[in-house]
C-alpha positions in Angstrom: -37.8 28.7 -12.0 -34.1 29.7 -11.1 -33.1 32.7 -12.7 -30.5 30.3 -14.9 -33.1 28.7 -16.1 -34.9 32.2 -16.6 -31.6 33.3 -19.1 -30.9 30.4 -20.8 -34.2 30.3 -21.6 -34.2 34.0 -23.3 -31.0 33.6 -24.7 -32.1 30.5 -26.7 -35.7 32.8 -28.0 -33.0 35.5 -28.9 -31.1 33.2 -30.7 -34.4 31.3 -32.4 -35.0 34.9 -33.9 -31.7 35.3 -34.8 -31.9 31.9 -36.7 -35.0 32.5 -38.3 -33.3 36.0 -40.0 -30.6 33.6 -41.3 -33.0 31.6 -43.0 -34.8 34.2 -44.3 -31.1 36.3 -45.7 -30.8 32.8 -47.1 -33.7 32.8 -48.7 -33.1 36.1 -50.2 -29.4 35.6 -51.0 -30.9 32.5 -53.0 -33.0 34.5 -55.2 -31.0 36.8 -56.2 -28.5 34.2 -56.4 -30.6 32.5 -59.0 -31.4 35.8 -60.8 -27.9 36.5 -61.2 -26.7 33.6 -62.6 -30.2 33.7 -65.3 -29.1 37.2 -66.2 -24.9 36.2 -67.3 -23.9 37.4 -63.8 -21.9 34.1 -62.7 -19.2 35.1 -60.6 -21.3 37.7 -58.8 -24.2 34.4 -58.3 -21.3 32.4 -57.4 -20.1 34.9 -54.3 -23.9 35.1 -53.7 -24.0 31.1 -53.4 -20.5 31.1 -50.9 -22.5 33.5 -48.7 -25.1 31.4 -48.3 -22.7 28.0 -47.7 -21.8 30.3 -44.4 -25.3 30.9 -43.2 -26.3 27.1 -43.5 -23.1 26.9 -41.3 -23.9 29.1 -38.6 -27.3 28.4 -38.5 -26.2 24.7 -37.7 -24.3 26.2 -34.8 -27.0 28.1 -33.9 -29.5 25.6 -34.0 -26.9 23.7 -32.1 -26.3 26.5 -28.9 -30.4 26.7 -29.0 -30.3 23.3 -28.4 -28.1 23.1 -25.4 -29.4 25.8 -23.7 -33.3 24.4 -24.0 -31.9 21.2 -22.8 -30.0 23.0 -19.3 
């Protein structure tokens, strides 16, 4: 296995862990936003939902990068 291939695997593995963190953070924010919404703090819940959308967008980018690294 070439050094570049090993580097790509290591980078893809690290990005995979970061992606798992993205999903965990999104799930936690979703739970908090739900609680906020149910307890009358809709504006804060809306901000949390916007943060989740950013996490989702970035997760797609991380997933794409992981796939490119694993295919090279």
